[in-house]
N, C-alpha and C positions, 0 to 999 in steps of 0.2 A: 895150518889154523883147526883148533878143531872146538869145534861150537855148539852150545845145548840149547834146545832150544824147550820152553815151557810154556805154558798157558795157560788161561781157564779157557772152558770151553766156548770159540765162536767166540773168540779171540781174536785171530789172523795167523793165527800161526803157522798155518797151508800157505798164504801169500808173504809169509816173511820167506818161510822154506822157500817158494819159486822164485823169489826174487834173487835171493843167495843162491840159487840153483843157477839159475843167469846168470850171475854174475861168476861161475866155473865151479861151486861147490856139488859134493857128491853128498845125496840123504841117504843117512838110516835112520827108516822109521818103525818107532817101536809099535804105534797102533798097527802098522803093515805085517810085523812079524807077528806082534800076537793075533790077530786076524788069522795069518795063516795056521799058526798053531792049532787057533781054537776050532776051526775050519773042520782039519786034520781028525779031529776027535769027532767030527758030525756036527757040529753045534754053528748053529747064528752068530754072526760078529755082531752079539748087541754088548752095552753095556756090563751084562749081567751074568755075561762069558768071560769077555775080557780081561773085567779087575783080578776074577776069580786067578786065571792064567798069569797074570802079573804076578799075582801072592805066590804062586807055585814058583816062576820063575827065582821071586827073591829068597825062597829057598836053598837055591841050587845056585844062585849069583849073589855075592854081598852087592853088588850091583845091578841085580832083575835084569829086566829084558833090555835094559843100557848096556849093559857088560856083555850079556849073547851076543848081541850086532856088534859089539865092539870086538868080544875075541875070536868069533866064528864068520864074521864077514869083515870089517875093518880091517883087521890082522894080516888079512888074506889081498886084500885090496890096497891099502897103505895107499888113497889120495894124499895130496897137498891140501887140499882144503875141506874139511866134510863138516855135517850139520849130523846132530842125533836129537831127533825131535821125539817125541814129545815130552817129554820129562813129568811124573807124577809124580813121583817121591824124592824125597831127600836122601833117602840110602842112592839112588841112580845120581842124583848132582854130585852125589859125596866124590862118585867112583870116578865122573868124567871129570872132575877138579883135579883126582890124582893122576891122571892122564892129560894134565895141562889144558884142560877147555876153559874157553868163557863162556859163562851160563848168561842168557839174555832170556828176561821175561817178557811174556805179552798179556796184555789184559785189558780190558773195555770195559762200558757199563753194561750191565745186566740186558738193560733192554737189545740193545744192538748186538751183543750176542745172542740173542734169541733170534732177531731176525736174521742176521747171515746164517745160522742153522736151518733155518726153515725156507732158506732161497741155496743153502748148497744140498740138501738131503741125502744127505751118504750113508744112504743103505739104511737100517733097522735102528741106528744108535742117534738118528735124527727125525726131527716133522713131529714132535710130541709139543700139546698142552704147554700154555706158560708156565702153569702151574707145576707140571713134571719137568721141563726144564729147571725149574730155580729147581727144586727138588733135588735132583739130580748134580744142578752146578755146586750145590751146597755140600752135598757127598765129595765130590772129586777136590772141590776148591777149597773144603777145609777139613778134610779126611774125618778119621771116626776115631783118632786112638794116638799109636804111637806114629810120630815124624816119621821116623825112617825107614817102617815097613809098610801103612798104609798110603793111599792116595792121598794126599796132602799138597795140591800145587802152589797154594797160598805159603807152606814153608817154604817149600823151593823160588818163589817171588820175593819172597823178603827176603833170601840170603841170594838172590840172584847178583851179577855183575851189572848190570842195566837191566832196568823196570821199561818198555814203553807201553805206554798207552795209547790204544787205536783207536779213540772216538771221533777220527779227522776224515781227512780226506786218505785218497794209496799213497798220493804226492809224499802228506804229509810223514805217511809210515815208513815207506822208504826214505826218505831223509833219516829221521830217529835210527832205523836199521843202517844206514850211514856213519850215523855217529858212533852209536853202539860200535859199529865193525873196527872204527880209526880207535876207541878205545881199548881193543883188544887186541890189534898188534903190538 
């Protein structure tokens, strides 16, 4: 089974991925691959460098960073159950669908998402003011142009097979993940 995970900043994608990994899924992370590529060029793993790198990969692969992960890593390993996590562009979701993926979206209220990013402090991309978080969320969530090329998480969520609203407890989140998995089978 191939699962694609898309979600707004701080919505709980990582928690969903960790839950799926505990069930035997193997993760291929777009963020991790982008971070590796950005660092190889001597740049910090900030959104200011990650997003342009994703755009560059989009020019090389129709499915962008997700397709690069699929072709260069997944096709070598071929695990039975796999997660491609963080889909930011509709073109990435379209590529995954072309190889039989089920797309799960994860979202939550803006304030809850901000609070989660302040707690997780994932390096240089988190720990900003609420106003900065709100601006960055708007750029990534709503895109800035062509929904097939630019970050536009809302477009991906609008076309996902299932969207999980993560405004409750972790138990409620995991229950929604199980419901999504039952639909994917």
